[in-house]
N, C-alpha and C positions, 0 to 999 in steps of 0.2 A: 619500453619502459621496464625499469627494475625497482621492485619493492622489496627493501631490506629490512628485516626485523631488527630493531634496537634493543628492545626490552619488553618482557612480559612481567606482569604482576597482578595481584588482587587488589581491588580498591574497596576497602571495607567501610561500612556505616560508621560516621563519627561518633554515635552512640549506640550502645548495645540494644538489642531488640528484647523487650521485656518476655518472660518465659511463657505467659500465657498466649502470646502471639506467635510462639515458634512453629507450630503446626499450622500451615495455612492451607485451607480446604479450596480446592478448584470447584467451580460450579459445572452444572450440567452442560451449559453452553461453551464453557473453556473446552470441555472433553471433545466437543463436536468439531472443533478446528483441527484439521489433520496435516496442515503444513507446520514445520517445526519453529519457524521464525517470523516475526515482523521486521524485516529489514529497510533500511534506509540509509542513504549518503547524503551528507550536507558539505557542500563545497565552498569554502571560504577563502577568497583571494587576500593576499597581503594587503592591507588597508593602511597606507601611510598617513590617512587623515585622522586616524584612531589616536587615543592617547599614547603618549610614548611609552607608558608602561605595558602597552599591548604589542608593541613593535619587537620585542624581544621574544623569541620563540619558546625558550625555556620557561619564561614566566607565564606564557600561555597555557603551556602544557601543565604547569603546576596548578595554575588556576582551575583548569578543567578537572584535574583530579581531586583537588580540595573541594570544589562545589560539588561534584559528584558524590564524594564521601559524605557530605552533609545532606545532599537530596536523598540518598539511600536510606537515611535514618527514618524518613518520612515514607518512602516507598520500599520498606523493609523485605517484601518477598523477592524484589529484584537482587537482594544481596544473598539469597539463599541457593539451595541446590534443589532440583527436581528430585524428589523422593520416590514417587511413583505415579501412576495414571491419576491418582485422586488427590495429591497433595504435594506441598513444597515445604521442606525443611528450612525455616529461616533461621539457619545457623550462623549468619553474620560472616560466612566465609568470603563474602565479597563478590563483585563483579569482576570478571576477567577483562583485562585491560592490556592492550597492546599498542606500542608506539613503533613506527616505521619511518624510514627514510626513502623518498623517491627521487630517482636521479633524473629528474627533468623540472621544468617550470610548470606550473598549474595551467597557465594560458596555453601551453603546448598540448597538453592533454584534451582541454576544452575546445580547441579548434575543430576537433573531429572526434568527439568521445566515443569509445568502443566499449559497449555494455558488458562485453565477456571479459575485457581488459579491466575493467572497473570493478569486477568481482574481487580483485585481488586487495581492494581497499576494505573488505569485510574481514571481521576478526575470525570467521570461521567457515566451515563448508556449508553452503546454503541448502543442500540436499544431502545430509549427513548419511554416512553408512553405519553399520554396527561399530565399527573401530572409531566413528567420529560421533558418537552419539551425544545428544544434547544433555549436558548435565548442568551447566551454569545457566542460571535464568537469564541473566544480562551479560552481553559481550560487547566490548567496545574496541575500536582501532584508531587511533590518530595517526594520519598519514601527513608527514611533512615533507614539502616540496623544496627544491632549491631556492626558490624565490621567496620562501617564508609563508607561501599559502598552505592551507592545510585542507584535509578532507576527513571528516569524522564519519567512520562507519559503524552502524550499530546492528546488532542481532539480538533482539529481545525475545525470548520465548513467547510464542503466539498463545500459549496457555494462559498468560497473565496479562497481555495486552492486544487489543485490536487497534485500529487506526486512531480511535478518538482517545484511547487510553495512553497510546504512544505520545501523542500531541500533549496531553496533560502532563505528563513526565518531562517532556522537553521543555514546556513553559516553565515548569518548576525549577529544572535545573539551570536553565539560562537566566531566570530572575535571581537565583542564588549566586551565580557566578557575578552578576552585576551589583549585588548587594541591595536589590530592590526588595526589602522586606514586605512592603505593602503589596507587592505584585506577586508574592511567592504563593503557590497553588498547594493545597493539601488534599491528598487523595481521600477517596471513600472506597473501601473494600466489603461491598455488600452483596457481590454477585452470587455467592454461595448461600446467602440466606434467602434470595428470591429464587434461585434456581439450584435447589440442593441436589447433589449427585451421591448416589449410595451404591451404584454398580456400574458396569462398563458396557452393558449390551447395547445401549444406544450409539456409543462411540464405535463400536464395531460396525453398526449400520451405517454410520457416516463414512467410515472407511471404505466400505463396500460400495456405496454410492459413488463417491469420488473415483475409486479404483474402477468402476465401470466406464467413466468418462474418458479414461485414456485410451489413445489409439496408438497403433503401430506407425512409424514414420518420424523422420529426422525433423525437429522443430528448431526455431530461431526467434530471436526477440529483435524488434525494431522499435524506434520511438518515432510518433507523429506529434506535430506540434499544431494545434489549432489556436490561432490568434484570436484576440477579442472580436475583430471585424468578421472572421470566419463564422464564429459562433452566432454573432448576431444575424449573419445570412441565413444560417441553418435555422434558427428561431423563426425569422421572417418566412421563410419556406413552409414551416410547420403551421404558423398562425394564419398564413393566407388561406390554407386548405381548412381551415376551421378550428384548429386545436388552440385551447386557452392557455396562455402563459406557459408555454414549455419552458423548462429549466436548461441550464448549461449541460448538466450531466445527462439529462433526457436525450437532447437532441445530438449529443456527440456519441452516446451509447449507440442511439438508433441508427445514426448514419454509418457507424462502423459495422454495426450488425448488417444493415442492407449492403454494404460493400462486400462483406465476407460472403453473404449469400450469393451475390453475383459472381465472385471469384470461384466459389465452389461450382456453380453452374457452368462456368466456362470450361473448366477441365473434366467436370463429370458428365457434362452433357444434357443434364436437366436439372430443374430446380427441386431441391430437396426439402423436406420438412426441417425446421430449424428451432433450436432451444436457446434461449438466453436466460441466464441467471444474473441476479445483481444482489449484492449484500446490502441489507437494510439495517440502519442503526436503530435499535430498539428503545434506546433512551429516549428518543423523540416520540415514540409510539405509545409509551406506558401512561398510565393516568394514576398519580400525578406523574409528570415527566421527571426523569431521573436527572440529577445534576450532571453537568458535563464532566466532572471531576471523578465520575464512577469508574473505577478500575475493573479490569476484566474484559471479557468479550460478550456484548450486548448485540449480537448479530444473528440474523436468519436470512435464508435465501429466498428471494422472490423469483418465481420461474415464469417466463412468459414463451408461448409458443405461436409459430407461424407454420400453418399447415395448408393455406390456400394454394392452388396452382397458379393464381394470377401473381404477376410481379408487385411486390409491396412498394408503396410510396412511404416517405419519411413520416407522413402523419399516421400512417397504419401501424408503424412498428413502435413509434412513440406511444400510440394509443394501447397497444398490447403490453407494452412495458408499464405504463402508468396504471393499467388495470391490475397487474400482478402485483405491484408495490402496494396498490390501495388495500390489498387483502391482508397485508401485513399491518394490522392497526390495533388499538387498545383492546378490542375483543379478542383478537388472536392471541395476544400476549396474555390475557386472563385465562385463555383456553389452555395454552401451553404451561402455564404455571399450576394450573389445577390437577385433579386426580387423573385425568384421562391425558394429561399433556405429553407424556412419554409416547403413548400410543399415536397421538396427533403427530408428533414430530417424525415418528418412525414412518408413518404412513407417507407423510409429506417427502421424506428423503428416498423412499422407495419409488415413489411416483416420478421423481426427477430422474433417478437412475433407470428406471424402466423405458422412459421415453427417449432419454439422451443417448443410452448406450448402443443404440441400434446402429448397424453399418449404413443405413440410408438416412440417418439424421445428423445435421451439423449442430454441434455445440459452440457455445461463446459463453465464457463466464467473466463478469465484471466484479472489479473492487474498487471503490472511489474513496480516495483520500482528500478529495476536495473540501475546501472550506476548513480545513483543520489548522491552518495558519502555520505550517512548517517553514514558510519563508520569513517568518517574524522570529525564528530562533536566533537572537542575538546574545552572545556571551560577553560583549563588551567591545569587540573590534568589527562590528558590521553585521549585516544579515548575509545569508548565504546568496551565492550568484546563482547556484543551481540545486535542487533537490531531486535525487535519482532513485529510481529503483535498481534492479538487477537484470542481468541477462541470462537466458537459458540457451543450451544447445545440447539436446540429449536425443535419443532413440525412440522415446516415447514422447507423444504429443498430447497436451490438453489445451484447447484453445483458450488463452486467457488474456484479458485486458485489465491494466492497472492504471488508473486515472490520478493525476496530481495536478494541482494548480501550477500555472506559470507566474512570473512575477508581475505580469501586466494583464490579468483579467483573462487569460487563456486557459487551455488545458493541455497538458502533455499526456499522452497516451502510450503506455509502454505495452506493445502488442507481441504476444507470443502466439505463433501458428505453425502448422507444418510448412516446410519449404515450398511446396507447389502453391498453396494458397497466398503465401507471402509473396511470391514472385508476382503472381497475377494481381494481387491487391496494390502492389507498388505500381504496376503498370496500367492500372485501371485509370482511363481518361476522367471519369467522373470524380476520381478523388484528387486530381491536381489541376489546378488552373495556372500554375507556374511552377519554376524549377528551381526555386530558392531553397537551400538548405541551412537553415539558421542554426548557430551553435548556441549552447547556452549563454555564451557572452553576449550574443547580438539578439536575442530574443525580445529583451525589453526595449532596446533602441530601435529596432524594427517595428515592434508593436505601435510606439509611439509615433512613428513616422507614417505608418499606414491609416491610422485614425484621422491624422492631421490631413492627408492628402485624399482620404477617401477613396483609395483605389479599389479595383475588384478583388473579391474576396479570394485569398490563396491558403491553402493548407500545405504547410511544409513537412518536409521529411528528413530524418536524420538517421544515421546508422546508429 
C-alpha cells in the first residue's frame, strides 16, 4: 500500500478570533497529559446510497474543509499554535490539513488491517522527535482510496482535548457538514478557571511518573474484539460470583488484566504484584456535573493493585478496579481544586510511580473512549465502518490498553505489550473459545448472527 501526499494547506477559521480570546490558558490537568496527541482514524466506505452530491470525491473533500473552517470558529484554540507549556496562541493560523491518494481499495485494507501500516493515515508522527515537535494544535489527513472510500486521520493536541472533548468536536464538525444547525454543539472552555496552572512543577512530576513505568523491551500492538455476547458472558461470570451490575468496561478491563497476569506468570515463573490504572472522566464526578461540551482534559488516574499470592478471579479484579475508581468522587475533585490540591495530586502520582516502576511489578494502563459516539460521526455520506487507534512498535514498552466501542455493542481493545507477554496472551486458551478473526467489515454482521443463534461466547483477535 502506498500513500501519496497530494496537497498540504492550513484550514483557517471562517471568522477571526476576537483579541481578548487570543491567549488561551491551559489548565493544570491539561499539563499533566504527557502524550502529544489524541489520535483517531475514521474509515468511510464509498456509500452509493448516499445523496448524489456526496458521490463526487472532490465535493466531499471541499465540504470537509468548508465545514471544518466554520467549526474552528467556535473551537478557536484548535486553529492556533502551541505557544509554551502554559498557553496557546489563538492566532487563526489554522489547522494543518493534508490530502492523500492511496493506491488500493478500502476493502482490501480492511480485510486484514495492519495497525502499523494504518499509521500512514495520520497527518504527523505519533511519537514526535525534536525535529517533528508539536506546533499545530489540530492536524488532519484525508486519505482517498481508489474506490472513493476515505479515511480521516486526526492528531489533535492532547493538551486541548481528551476523548470526551474530541467527541464534542466531531459532533459539531459533522453537524455543520450536514447543515444541522439545531444539532450543532457549542464548546465550553472553562478548564483553566476550575484548575488554574501557574507553574510547571506538577507536570514535571507527571513526566517522571509515566517515565518510571517504561520498561526495556520491544513492544507491539494487537486488536482484540469482544462482541456483545462475549461481554454478556463476562458480566454473568462476575454477577454469579456476587458482583452487582458490572459494566462493559469493568469486565473487559478486568478480564484483560487477569490474562496479562497469567501471561506474565507463565514466562516469569511466578505470579507478580500487579498495578492497573484507568483514566476517570471528572466531568461526571463534579458537583454539579460539568456539561459534556466542556473542552480540555478532565481526567485523573484511578489505580488498582493486586498483591495477593492467590490467583485472582474475575470478581476479585473487578472489585479492586471498582474500589479504585470509587475513590475518584466529588469529594476528591473538591480536594484537588483546593489549596492543598497540588500536593494531593503530586502524592498520588508519586505513589503510582513508586509501586509500578519496580522490576517485580506488572503494570497495565487503560484509557476508555467507550460511549463517546464516534461511530455516529456522519458528515452526510454515512457513518464510519471502523474507528481505529494506532499501532506501536518500539524498543521501550509501557503496557497500555485503549478501549473503543464497536458498531454492535461490543468493545475493541487495542493492546500494546512487550512481545513475550503478547505472544503468550494470544495463545492463552482461556482467551479464545474459537479461532475466528473478524475484520472491521464483518464485526457488525457477525455480531448480529451470534446474538440470533445464541452460540457459545467467542473473543476474536485481529492483527
